[in-house]
C-alpha positions as CSV (number, residue, x, y, z in Angstrom):
1,X,-15.8,13.5,14.2
2,X,-12.8,11.2,15.0
3,X,-11.3,10.2,18.3
4,X,-7.7,9.5,19.1
5,X,-5.9,7.3,21.6
6,X,-4.7,3.7,21.9
7,X,-6.6,0.8,23.5
8,X,-5.6,-2.8,24.2
9,X,-7.7,-3.8,21.2
10,X,-5.9,-1.1,19.2
11,X,-2.5,-2.5,20.1
12,X,-3.6,-6.0,19.1
13,X,-4.7,-4.6,15.7
14,X,-1.4,-2.7,15.3
15,X,0.5,-5.9,16.0
16,X,-1.4,-7.6,13.1
17,X,-0.1,-5.1,10.5
18,X,2.0,-6.7,7.8
19,X,2.1,-3.6,5.5
20,X,1.4,0.1,6.1
21,X,1.8,3.3,4.1
22,X,0.9,6.5,5.9
23,X,1.9,8.7,2.8
24,X,2.7,11.5,5.3
25,X,6.1,12.4,3.8
26,X,7.0,10.1,0.9
27,X,5.4,7.7,-1.5
28,X,6.6,4.5,0.1
29,X,5.5,2.2,2.8
30,X,6.4,2.8,6.5
31,X,6.1,-0.9,7.3
32,X,6.5,-4.0,5.1
33,X,8.4,-7.3,4.8
34,X,9.1,-6.7,1.2
35,X,9.9,-3.8,-1.2
36,X,8.4,-0.6,0.2
37,X,8.8,1.6,-2.9
38,X,6.4,1.9,-5.8
39,X,7.1,0.5,-9.3
40,X,5.1,0.9,-12.5
41,X,3.5,-1.6,-15.0
42,X,2.5,-0.8,-18.5
43,X,0.9,-2.8,-21.3
44,X,3.6,-4.0,-23.7
45,X,2.8,-2.0,-26.9
46,X,4.3,-4.8,-29.2
47,X,3.2,-7.9,-27.4
48,X,-0.6,-8.1,-26.6
49,X,-1.3,-9.5,-23.2
50,X,2.2,-8.9,-21.8
51,X,3.6,-6.2,-19.6
52,X,6.5,-3.9,-19.3
53,X,7.8,-3.1,-15.8
54,X,9.7,0.0,-14.7
55,X,11.3,1.0,-11.4
56,X,9.8,3.9,-9.6
57,X,6.8,6.1,-10.7
58,X,5.9,9.3,-12.6
59,X,6.2,12.1,-10.1
60,X,4.1,14.3,-12.5
61,X,1.2,12.0,-11.9
62,X,1.7,10.8,-8.3
63,X,2.9,13.0,-5.4
64,X,2.5,13.6,-1.6
65,X,-0.3,16.1,-0.8
66,X,1.2,17.4,2.5
67,X,-1.3,18.1,5.3
68,X,-4.3,17.1,3.1
69,X,-4.7,13.5,4.3
70,X,-7.2,12.1,6.7
71,X,-4.1,12.3,8.9
72,X,-1.0,14.1,7.8
73,X,-0.2,13.8,4.1
74,X,-1.8,11.6,1.5
75,X,-1.0,10.1,-1.9
76,X,-2.4,12.4,-4.6
77,X,-3.1,10.9,-8.1
78,X,-3.5,13.8,-10.5
79,X,-3.8,12.0,-13.9
80,X,-4.0,8.7,-15.8
81,X,-0.8,6.9,-17.0
82,X,-0.5,6.0,-20.7
83,X,-0.6,2.4,-22.0
84,X,-2.8,1.2,-19.1
85,X,-0.1,2.1,-16.7
86,X,-0.5,1.5,-13.0
87,X,1.7,1.7,-9.9
88,X,2.2,-1.1,-7.4
89,X,3.9,-2.3,-4.3
90,X,5.3,-5.8,-4.9
91,X,3.2,-8.3,-3.0
92,X,6.1,-10.6,-1.8
93,X,6.7,-9.9,1.9
94,X,3.9,-7.4,2.0
95,X,0.9,-9.7,1.8
96,X,0.1,-12.6,4.2
97,X,-0.5,-15.0,1.3
98,X,-0.2,-18.8,2.0
99,X,-1.0,-21.3,-0.8
100,X,-2.4,-23.7,1.8
101,X,-4.9,-21.2,3.1
102,X,-4.8,-17.6,4.4
103,X,-6.9,-14.7,5.6
104,X,-6.3,-11.0,5.8
105,X,-7.7,-7.5,5.6
106,X,-7.0,-4.2,3.8
107,X,-7.9,-0.7,5.0
108,X,-7.6,2.5,3.0
109,X,-9.1,6.0,3.0
110,X,-10.3,7.6,-0.2
111,X,-11.2,11.1,-1.2
112,X,-12.6,11.5,-4.8
113,X,-15.7,12.2,-6.8
114,X,-16.1,9.1,-9.0
115,X,-18.8,10.7,-11.1
116,X,-16.9,14.0,-11.9
117,X,-13.1,13.4,-11.5
118,X,-12.5,10.0,-13.1
119,X,-11.4,10.1,-16.7
120,X,-11.7,6.4,-17.7
121,X,-14.5,3.9,-17.8
122,X,-13.2,1.8,-14.9
123,X,-11.1,2.8,-11.9
124,X,-9.6,0.5,-9.2
125,X,-8.4,2.3,-6.1
126,X,-7.1,-1.1,-5.0
127,X,-6.4,-4.2,-7.0
128,X,-4.3,-7.1,-5.9
129,X,-3.5,-9.6,-8.7
130,X,-0.9,-11.5,-10.7
131,X,-2.7,-11.8,-14.0
132,X,-5.9,-9.7,-13.9
133,X,-8.9,-8.6,-11.9
134,X,-11.1,-11.6,-12.9
135,X,-8.3,-14.2,-12.8
136,X,-7.0,-14.4,-9.2
137,X,-7.9,-10.8,-8.3
138,X,-9.0,-9.1,-5.1
139,X,-10.2,-5.5,-5.6
140,X,-12.7,-2.7,-5.4
141,X,-13.5,-0.4,-8.2
142,X,-15.8,2.2,-9.8
143,X,-17.5,0.9,-12.9
144,X,-18.8,2.6,-16.1
145,X,-22.4,3.2,-15.0
146,X,-23.8,6.7,-14.7
147,X,-23.8,7.4,-11.8
148,X,-21.0,5.0,-11.1
149,X,-21.4,1.9,-9.0
150,X,-18.7,0.7,-6.6
151,X,-17.9,-3.0,-6.8
152,X,-15.9,-5.5,-4.7
153,X,-14.6,-8.6,-6.4
154,X,-12.8,-11.7,-5.2
155,X,-12.2,-13.7,-8.4
156,X,-10.4,-17.0,-8.1
157,X,-7.6,-18.0,-10.4
158,X,-8.8,-19.7,-13.6
159,X,-7.3,-23.1,-14.6
160,X,-5.2,-23.1,-17.8
161,X,-7.3,-23.1,-20.9
162,X,-10.5,-22.0,-19.1
163,X,-12.2,-18.6,-19.4
164,X,-12.8,-16.5,-16.3
165,X,-16.4,-15.8,-15.4
166,X,-17.7,-12.5,-16.7
167,X,-18.0,-9.7,-14.2
168,X,-21.7,-9.1,-15.2
169,X,-22.6,-12.8,-14.8
170,X,-25.2,-13.3,-12.1
171,X,-22.9,-15.8,-10.3
172,X,-19.8,-13.7,-10.5
173,X,-18.0,-13.3,-7.1
174,X,-18.8,-9.7,-6.8
175,X,-20.6,-7.2,-4.5
176,X,-22.2,-4.2,-6.2
177,X,-22.9,-1.0,-4.4
178,X,-25.0,1.1,-6.8
179,X,-24.9,4.8,-7.5
180,X,-22.0,6.0,-5.4
181,X,-22.5,9.7,-4.6
182,X,-19.1,10.6,-3.0
183,X,-18.0,14.2,-3.1
184,X,-14.5,15.4,-3.8
185,X,-14.3,17.1,-0.4
186,X,-15.2,14.1,1.7
187,X,-13.1,11.2,3.0
188,X,-14.5,7.6,3.0
189,X,-13.0,4.6,4.6
190,X,-13.0,1.2,2.8
191,X,-12.1,-2.2,4.3
192,X,-11.8,-5.5,2.5
193,X,-11.8,-8.4,4.9
194,X,-11.3,-12.0,3.8
195,X,-11.1,-15.5,5.4
196,X,-10.3,-18.9,4.0
197,X,-8.7,-18.0,0.6
198,X,-6.7,-20.9,-1.0
199,X,-7.9,-23.3,1.6
200,X,-10.1,-25.5,-0.6
201,X,-13.0,-24.7,1.6
202,X,-15.8,-22.1,1.2
203,X,-14.3,-18.7,1.8
204,X,-15.7,-15.2,2.5
205,X,-14.7,-11.8,1.3
206,X,-16.4,-8.7,2.8
207,X,-16.5,-5.0,2.0
208,X,-17.0,-2.3,4.6
209,X,-17.6,1.4,3.9
210,X,-17.3,4.0,6.6
211,X,-17.4,1.3,9.3
212,X,-20.4,-0.6,8.0
213,X,-20.5,-3.9,6.3
214,X,-22.0,-3.4,2.9
215,X,-21.9,-6.9,1.4
216,X,-19.9,-10.1,1.1
217,X,-18.9,-12.9,-1.2
218,X,-19.3,-16.3,0.5
219,X,-19.9,-20.1,0.3
220,X,-17.5,-20.8,-2.6
221,X,-13.8,-21.7,-2.8
222,X,-11.7,-18.6,-3.5
223,X,-8.2,-19.6,-4.6
224,X,-5.9,-16.9,-5.9
225,X,-2.9,-19.3,-6.7
226,X,-0.5,-16.4,-6.9
227,X,3.2,-16.4,-7.7
228,X,4.1,-13.6,-5.3
229,X,7.2,-12.8,-7.3
230,X,4.8,-11.7,-10.1
231,X,1.9,-10.3,-8.0
232,X,1.3,-6.6,-7.2
233,X,-0.6,-4.5,-4.7
234,X,-1.9,-2.1,-7.3
235,X,-3.1,1.3,-6.1
236,X,-4.8,4.3,-7.6
237,X,-5.4,2.6,-11.0
238,X,-7.0,5.3,-13.2
239,X,-7.8,7.1,-10.0
240,X,-8.0,10.9,-9.5
241,X,-8.0,12.1,-6.0
242,X,-6.4,11.3,-2.6
243,X,-5.6,7.9,-1.0
244,X,-4.3,7.6,2.6
245,X,-3.5,5.3,5.5
246,X,-3.2,2.1,3.4
247,X,-2.8,-1.0,5.6
248,X,-2.8,-4.8,5.2
249,X,-3.3,-7.1,8.1
250,X,-2.1,-10.7,8.5
251,X,-5.6,-11.9,9.6
252,X,-9.2,-11.1,9.0
253,X,-10.3,-8.3,11.4
254,X,-13.4,-8.0,13.6
255,X,-16.3,-5.6,13.0
256,X,-15.1,-3.8,16.2
257,X,-11.7,-3.4,14.7
258,X,-13.2,-2.1,11.4
259,X,-15.1,0.6,13.4
260,X,-11.9,1.4,15.3
261,X,-10.0,2.1,12.1
262,X,-12.8,4.3,10.9
263,X,-13.2,6.3,14.1
264,X,-9.4,6.6,14.7
265,X,-7.7,7.2,11.3
266,X,-4.4,7.9,13.1
267,X,-4.5,4.5,14.8
268,X,-1.5,3.0,12.9
269,X,0.6,6.2,12.8
270,X,4.1,5.4,14.1
271,X,3.6,1.7,13.7
């Protein structure tokens, strides 16, 4: 199904990587300009709306599944953490964020059955945020429908004192992909691709699944306004299954490059 090899276009794409985790041997990033190891965030049990941060991760919940990835090993999430716990890579140095305008892309492979394996109402394989998914958040998730929908959101930061737009509002910056029927034995490739964030101009954020553009959010300003010291690249939030070949690029990528990542899952190995 998949081809291998390096092209000139492939080398250009490889040179645009700012963060990459192969998950072949260890649960840490191979490439990154910031911290490459995972930490964990929990809800503070005594202070509603606040968090407790811990170094490292629970090895009983997250481990390397050797030889079971789309290439080599993969991250395996086996259970849900208590107290709304979630693991993350710190965003500082690992994300091409610029408060005056920035673009980028994220690529990841997923193997799960969202309708049979997931234990919680919502699950975010990927969520990048400082405060929350609907307050300066870039993500894709599986919702609480039966069968579940996949959704991609690019929610701008909310000014102090204002409420974020509800995720079910007709004008919410969200793409809905109804009735996801993934099987636990199958790999699927997801790309988030964005341009013009925090620029003050209309921006765009797209989602691709298995090499095809499924939908996009566009024609509205999308300002995340993150403090990178407090922002995380959250992965496998309430997720059960495998994740592999997680990469973030310093620019939006082309449709040809999306297809290349889908057809050559080992393209970034050894980056």
